N, C-alpha and C positions, 0 to 999 in steps of 0.2 A: 504493500500500500504506500509506503514512503517513496518508492520508486515512481509510482504513478503521480503522486503529489508533486514531486520535483519536476517531472516532465511537464505537467500542467503549469507549474509556476514558471518554468523556462519559456514555454510557449506564450504565456500571458505577458511576461516582462519583455521578452524579445519582440513580440508583435507590437506591444504598446510603445516600446522605445522607438522602433522604426516608424510607427505612426506619428509619434510626437515630433520626430525629426522632420518628416515630410510635411506635417502640418505647420511646423514652425517656418519652413521655407516658403510654403505656398499660401498660407492663410493668415499670417500675422502682418498686417500692414502698419500697425503702430502698437506701442506697448501700453497705451491708455485704455484701449477698448477692444473687445472681440478677438482675443488671441486664440489660436488653434481651432476654433470652431466657426470663424467668420467665413464670409464668402471668399472665393479665390481672388487674389489680387493681381494675378499675372495679366498684364495688359494684352499681350499677344500670346496665346497659348500655342506652343509648337508641339511637335511629336513627343519631345522629352517631358514636357509638362503634362501632357495627356497620359503618358505612361506612368509618371510619378503619382498623379492624382488617382489613377486607377489602382495602382499599387497601394496607395494610402487607404483606399476603401477596402481592398482585399486584406490588408494587414489588420485592420480593425476587426473584421469578421473572423479572420484566422485566430486572433488573440482570444476573442470571446468563445467561439465554437470549439477551438482547440483546448482551452482550459476546461470547458464543460465536458468535453469528451473524456479527458483524462481524469477528471474529478468525479463525474457522475456516471457517464455511460459505461465506461469500462468496468468500474467496480460493480455497477448494477448488473451488467452482463455476467460477471463472475459469480455474483451471489445467485442470480437466476440459474446459471448452469449448475452450481453446487446444489441448489434446492431441487432442481430437476433430477439430478443424479441420485440424491438421497430419496426422492419420491419414487423413482424407478427401482431402486434397490429394496425398498420396503414392500413393493408389490409382490 
């Protein structure tokens, strides 16, 4: 279980760090208001900005879904598998 927790923590922190970096580059126009979640401030969006903004959204969902996978789905599947095996052995 500790191994799954650490994998989930790594996915969450790694994805969140990359999301923060890309958000700082592309959505912080001033330090007084709307940092990291403001609208995109790039005046002319080229292919690199498009890729970076797409990667930013993908990293956000990777961090959330990845952490939930390691913290909830995998342990629940293991518990269900062991419960299923004990149920079949008692029949």
